[in-house]
MARDRENLUM-466414 format. One record per residue (C-alpha): residue in three letters; y, x, z. Coordinates in nm, 4 decimals, always signed. Each point is the difference from the previous one (the first is absolute). Example, Ala and Ser with C-alpha at 12.3 -4.5 7.8 and 13.67 -1.06 7.14 Angstrom:
<nodes>
[Ala,[-0.4500,+1.2300,+0.7800]]
[Ser,[+0.3440,+0.1370,-0.0660]]
</nodes>
This chain:
<nodes>
[Met,[+0.0000,+0.0000,+0.0000]]
[Ile,[+0.3399,+0.1451,-0.1054]]
[Cys,[+0.2954,-0.1078,+0.2116]]
[Pro,[+0.3332,+0.0028,-0.1855]]
[Leu,[+0.3157,+0.1027,+0.1790]]
[Pro,[+0.2732,-0.2657,+0.0170]]
[Thr,[+0.3105,+0.0347,-0.2161]]
[Lys,[+0.3570,-0.0964,+0.0821]]
[Thr,[-0.0157,-0.2974,-0.2368]]
[Phe,[-0.2715,-0.1794,+0.2021]]
[Ser,[+0.0970,-0.3112,+0.1909]]
[Ala,[-0.0439,-0.0172,+0.3769]]
[Gly,[-0.3189,-0.2045,-0.0426]]
[Leu,[-0.1479,+0.2454,-0.2428]]
[Leu,[+0.0946,+0.2887,+0.2278]]
[Ala,[-0.1871,-0.1676,+0.2859]]
[Ile,[-0.3067,-0.0507,-0.2189]]
[Cys,[+0.0078,+0.3604,-0.1149]]
[Ala,[+0.0431,+0.1247,+0.3573]]
[Phe,[-0.3086,-0.1967,+0.0974]]
[Ala,[-0.1909,+0.1492,-0.2949]]
[Leu,[+0.1090,+0.3506,+0.0963]]
[Ala,[-0.1176,-0.0570,+0.3556]]
[Gly,[-0.3347,-0.1161,-0.1365]]
[Cys,[-0.0267,+0.3127,-0.2138]]
[Ser,[+0.0803,+0.2166,+0.3004]]
[Asn,[-0.2757,-0.1648,+0.2035]]
[Met,[-0.2506,+0.0435,-0.2816]]
[Thr,[+0.0948,+0.3674,-0.0344]]
[Thr,[-0.0332,+0.0538,+0.3741]]
[Gln,[-0.3430,-0.1652,+0.0077]]
[Ala,[-0.1210,+0.2031,-0.2978]]
[Leu,[+0.1189,+0.3266,+0.1544]]
[Asn,[-0.1623,-0.0857,+0.3325]]
[Ser,[-0.3251,-0.0914,-0.1759]]
[Asn,[-0.0004,+0.3314,-0.1868]]
[Gly,[+0.0713,+0.1838,+0.3242]]
[Val,[-0.2818,-0.1745,+0.1843]]
[Arg,[-0.2486,+0.1009,-0.2695]]
[Leu,[+0.1128,+0.3606,+0.0235]]
[Tyr,[-0.0182,-0.0144,+0.3811]]
[Gln,[-0.3546,-0.1360,-0.0090]]
[Asn,[-0.0972,+0.2896,-0.2275]]
[Gly,[+0.1438,+0.2533,+0.2458]]
[Asn,[+0.3077,+0.0834,-0.2100]]
[Tyr,[+0.2482,-0.0422,+0.2840]]
[Val,[+0.2910,+0.1961,-0.1497]]
[Gln,[-0.0157,-0.1930,-0.3279]]
[Ala,[-0.0373,-0.3249,+0.1937]]
[Ala,[+0.3103,+0.0833,+0.2014]]
[Glu,[+0.1963,+0.0471,-0.3228]]
[Gln,[-0.0943,-0.3522,-0.1127]]
[Phe,[+0.0932,-0.1465,+0.3378]]
[Gln,[+0.3372,+0.1790,-0.0082]]
[Lys,[+0.0685,-0.1578,-0.3388]]
[Ala,[-0.1001,-0.3387,+0.1430]]
[Ile,[+0.2566,+0.0420,+0.2775]]
[Ala,[+0.2645,+0.0972,-0.2559]]
[Ser,[-0.0886,-0.3143,-0.1957]]
[Asn,[+0.0242,-0.2217,+0.3086]]
[Pro,[+0.1472,+0.1666,+0.3117]]
[Asn,[-0.0775,-0.3093,+0.2114]]
[Ser,[-0.3774,+0.0024,-0.0479]]
[Gly,[-0.1737,+0.0638,+0.3314]]
[Asn,[-0.3323,+0.0509,-0.1776]]
[Ser,[+0.1408,+0.2901,-0.2042]]
[Tyr,[+0.1223,+0.1795,+0.3127]]
[Tyr,[-0.3382,-0.0571,+0.1641]]
[Asn,[-0.1863,+0.1330,-0.3035]]
[Leu,[+0.2159,+0.3122,-0.0165]]
[Ala,[-0.0386,+0.0518,+0.3758]]
[Ser,[-0.3791,-0.0226,-0.0351]]
[Ala,[-0.0021,+0.2590,-0.2789]]
[Met,[+0.2220,+0.2401,+0.1960]]
[His,[-0.2083,-0.0578,+0.3129]]
[Lys,[-0.3220,+0.0798,-0.1839]]
[Asn,[+0.1471,+0.3045,-0.1710]]
[Gly,[+0.1446,+0.1265,+0.3282]]
[Lys,[-0.3364,-0.0226,+0.1739]]
[Leu,[-0.1952,+0.1447,-0.2903]]
[Tyr,[+0.2199,+0.3054,-0.0470]]
[Asn,[+0.1358,+0.0333,+0.3547]]
[Arg,[+0.3580,-0.0696,-0.1043]]
[Pro,[+0.2065,-0.1118,+0.3034]]
[Glu,[+0.2992,-0.0753,-0.2243]]
[Asp,[-0.2065,-0.2552,-0.1918]]
[Leu,[-0.1087,-0.1648,+0.3248]]
[Lys,[+0.3619,-0.0186,+0.1157]]
[Gln,[+0.1013,-0.1620,-0.3282]]
[Ala,[-0.2937,-0.2401,+0.0229]]
[Glu,[+0.1190,-0.1111,+0.3449]]
[Gln,[+0.3492,-0.0671,-0.1355]]
[Leu,[-0.1442,-0.1977,-0.2913]]
[Tyr,[-0.2217,-0.2110,+0.2259]]
[Asn,[+0.3099,-0.0906,+0.2004]]
[Gln,[+0.1912,-0.0832,-0.3194]]
[Cys,[-0.2843,-0.2301,-0.1019]]
[Leu,[+0.0332,-0.1850,+0.3295]]
[Glu,[+0.3741,-0.0372,-0.0513]]
[Tyr,[-0.0698,-0.1998,-0.3159]]
[Asp,[-0.3210,-0.1696,+0.1188]]
[Pro,[-0.0055,-0.0263,+0.3828]]
[Asp,[-0.3554,-0.1446,+0.0074]]
[His,[-0.1679,+0.2389,-0.2466]]
[Ala,[-0.3387,+0.0377,+0.1730]]
[Glu,[-0.1250,+0.2931,-0.2109]]
[Cys,[+0.3237,+0.1863,+0.0642]]
[Tyr,[-0.0319,-0.0473,+0.3756]]
[Arg,[-0.3584,+0.1253,-0.0239]]
[Gly,[+0.0998,+0.3095,-0.1982]]
[Leu,[+0.2883,+0.0852,+0.2315]]
[Thr,[-0.2177,-0.0534,+0.3068]]
[Val,[-0.2609,+0.2386,-0.1388]]
[Leu,[+0.2647,+0.2606,-0.0817]]
[Leu,[+0.1505,-0.0201,+0.3488]]
[Ser,[-0.3442,+0.0371,+0.1568]]
[Glu,[-0.0852,+0.2946,-0.2242]]
[Thr,[+0.3202,+0.1758,+0.1045]]
[Asn,[-0.0784,-0.0411,+0.3725]]
[Arg,[+0.2261,-0.3000,+0.0598]]
[Lys,[-0.2524,-0.2579,+0.1097]]
[Asp,[+0.2497,-0.1543,+0.2431]]
[Ala,[+0.2397,-0.0558,-0.2875]]
[Ser,[-0.2804,-0.1721,-0.1916]]
[Phe,[-0.0478,-0.2481,+0.2832]]
[Arg,[+0.3749,-0.0629,+0.0309]]
[Leu,[+0.0220,-0.0620,-0.3733]]
[Leu,[-0.2784,-0.2593,-0.0015]]
[Glu,[+0.1019,-0.1649,+0.3267]]
[Gly,[+0.3525,-0.0389,-0.1360]]
[Trp,[-0.1390,-0.1591,-0.3158]]
[Ala,[-0.2139,-0.2398,+0.2041]]
[Ser,[+0.3003,-0.0946,+0.2108]]
[Arg,[+0.2202,-0.0654,-0.3049]]
[Ser,[-0.2697,-0.1942,-0.1871]]
[Pro,[-0.1731,-0.2222,+0.2582]]
[Lys,[-0.1524,-0.2259,-0.2676]]
[Leu,[-0.1763,+0.2800,-0.1886]]
[Ala,[-0.3574,+0.1074,+0.0723]]
[Glu,[+0.0315,+0.3370,-0.1776]]
[Pro,[+0.1989,+0.1839,+0.2726]]
[Arg,[-0.2699,-0.0894,+0.2550]]
[Ile,[-0.2763,+0.1149,-0.2349]]
[Glu,[+0.1723,+0.3343,-0.0554]]
[Leu,[+0.0532,+0.0413,+0.3746]]
[Ala,[-0.3684,-0.0745,+0.0547]]
[Arg,[-0.0940,+0.2677,-0.2527]]
[Leu,[+0.2163,+0.2554,+0.1817]]
[Leu,[-0.1361,-0.1050,+0.3399]]
[Glu,[-0.3555,+0.0310,-0.1314]]
[Glu,[+0.0758,+0.3527,-0.1236]]
[Thr,[+0.1123,+0.0915,+0.3531]]
[Glu,[-0.3184,-0.1632,+0.1405]]
[Asn,[+0.1907,-0.2745,+0.1801]]
[Phe,[-0.2562,-0.2574,-0.1062]]
[Pro,[+0.0891,-0.2865,+0.2411]]
[Gln,[+0.3658,+0.0024,-0.1087]]
[Ala,[-0.1034,+0.0275,-0.3649]]
[Ser,[-0.2162,-0.3104,+0.0378]]
[Ala,[+0.2827,-0.1842,+0.1741]]
[Arg,[+0.2375,+0.0745,-0.2874]]
[Leu,[-0.2529,-0.1267,-0.2531]]
[Val,[-0.0459,-0.3211,+0.1976]]
[Glu,[+0.3801,-0.0412,-0.0118]]
[Ala,[-0.0050,+0.0572,-0.3767]]
[Leu,[-0.2677,-0.2649,-0.0474]]
[Ala,[+0.1954,-0.2456,+0.2122]]
[Ile,[+0.2808,+0.0408,-0.2545]]
[Asp,[-0.2260,+0.0065,-0.3075]]
[Pro,[-0.3556,-0.1250,+0.0690]]
[His,[-0.1051,+0.0762,-0.3581]]
[Asn,[+0.1003,+0.3659,-0.0074]]
[Ser,[-0.3065,+0.1866,-0.1241]]
[Arg,[+0.1356,+0.3409,+0.1038]]
[Ala,[+0.0383,-0.1130,+0.3596]]
[Leu,[-0.3467,-0.1583,+0.0036]]
[Thr,[-0.1617,+0.3120,-0.1439]]
[Ala,[+0.1765,+0.2273,+0.2482]]
[Leu,[-0.0870,-0.2263,+0.2928]]
[Gly,[-0.3614,-0.0143,-0.1148]]
[Arg,[-0.0131,+0.3790,-0.0096]]
[Leu,[+0.1367,+0.0272,+0.3542]]
[Arg,[-0.2432,-0.2625,+0.1301]]
[Glu,[-0.2916,+0.1706,-0.1705]]
[Arg,[+0.1079,+0.3269,+0.1593]]
[Ser,[+0.0067,-0.1651,+0.3437]]
[Gly,[-0.3529,-0.1386,-0.0485]]
[Asp,[+0.0986,-0.3626,-0.0628]]
[Thr,[-0.1937,-0.0124,-0.3263]]
[Arg,[-0.0314,-0.3785,-0.0124]]
[Gln,[+0.3758,-0.0548,+0.0068]]
[Ala,[+0.0518,+0.2979,-0.2305]]
[Leu,[-0.2333,-0.1631,-0.2512]]
[Ala,[+0.1934,-0.3266,+0.0225]]
[Asp,[+0.3298,+0.1852,-0.0584]]
[Tyr,[-0.1411,+0.1854,-0.2989]]
[Gln,[-0.1345,-0.3217,-0.1499]]
[Arg,[+0.3344,-0.1750,+0.0379]]
[Ser,[+0.1767,+0.2966,-0.1556]]
[Leu,[-0.2390,+0.0073,-0.2951]]
[Ala,[+0.0387,-0.3744,-0.0529]]
[Ile,[+0.3755,+0.0530,-0.0353]]
[Asn,[-0.0221,+0.3170,-0.2111]]
[Arg,[-0.3327,+0.0497,-0.1753]]
[Phe,[+0.1069,+0.3317,-0.1532]]
[Gln,[-0.1111,+0.2052,+0.3007]]
[Pro,[-0.3297,+0.1728,-0.0857]]
[Glu,[+0.0057,+0.2054,+0.3187]]
[Ile,[+0.0205,-0.3198,+0.2075]]
[Ser,[-0.2872,-0.1559,-0.1933]]
[Ala,[-0.2030,+0.3092,+0.0865]]
[Arg,[+0.0917,-0.0246,+0.3709]]
[Ile,[-0.0989,-0.3687,+0.0081]]
[Ala,[-0.3372,+0.0771,-0.1596]]
[Ser,[-0.0572,+0.2867,+0.2421]]
[Leu,[+0.0868,-0.2035,+0.3084]]
[Gln,[-0.2131,-0.2928,-0.1126]]
[Ala,[-0.2956,+0.2304,-0.0660]]
[Ala,[+0.0414,+0.1678,+0.3390]]
[Thr,[+0.0193,-0.3355,+0.1759]]
[Ile,[-0.3143,-0.1287,-0.1685]]
[Ala,[-0.1830,+0.3231,+0.0800]]
[Thr,[+0.0841,-0.0288,+0.3707]]
[Thr,[-0.0688,-0.3725,+0.0373]]
[Pro,[-0.2733,-0.0375,+0.2639]]
[Ile,[-0.3377,-0.1323,-0.1055]]
[Ile,[-0.0907,-0.3178,+0.1895]]
[Thr,[-0.3594,-0.1084,+0.0422]]
[Pro,[-0.0230,-0.3747,+0.0626]]
[Pro,[-0.3033,-0.1208,+0.1983]]
[Asn,[-0.3136,-0.0317,-0.2164]]
[Gln,[+0.1942,+0.0795,-0.3183]]
[Thr,[+0.0176,+0.2877,-0.2420]]
[Arg,[+0.2697,+0.2606,+0.0765]]
[Thr,[+0.3126,-0.0636,-0.2054]]
[Val,[+0.3362,+0.1669,-0.0479]]
[Gln,[+0.3028,-0.2130,+0.0808]]
[Gln,[+0.2511,+0.0169,-0.2861]]
[Trp,[+0.3463,+0.0850,+0.1360]]
[Gln,[+0.2903,-0.2068,-0.1315]]
[Pro,[+0.3452,+0.1640,-0.0150]]
[Asn,[+0.2720,-0.1577,+0.2113]]
[Val,[+0.2535,-0.0804,-0.2715]]
[Arg,[+0.3221,-0.1286,+0.1521]]
[Tyr,[+0.1991,-0.1199,-0.2940]]
</nodes>
């Protein structure tokens, strides 16, 4: 699509239409540049990806996604080649992303990881707690806090945050999967299985969760006690999962 520039002879209405068309072209250009950058990033070409993301920002300086993408590329390059200056720039870009998109979950996750990797775990918690406080109707801040709490082995608090997230969004598959993992870790395999099954019902594109469900079901069947009724042949009682949805 070629977007013509307006001329002085255009009427006000035509100028408005052309301005709208130019904005549409800018968005298409930004999306195309970001898509190209993502492909390069996935192939490990972080420097070339960063160039595409920089062009996307130049095309649309208000795109939070472009700042996040560039931050991710700089973050990865900084870690890979031990370049502190790239990590510093990545941190600035993550914060710019949040200026334009205050609830950008992936950006919060990337910045939290960077802060933790640079020995600022306390700052990671403050960042996510501030987000949760500013966005009380969003489940994502609680899920990210739970992930960080799990990494620091604070499993009870992690579970509590996930329960809060599910109170806000009962159909959040990420929260259900994470809660299932914590419950499985604690030995509550029956409830873990129920959480996994609910999560998979919401989002069936989770092969690892399908595998965990199959494993837990097989383990449960294998450990089901054999009951011998009086004067009858010994039989195995088939266990039925406790599905709570």
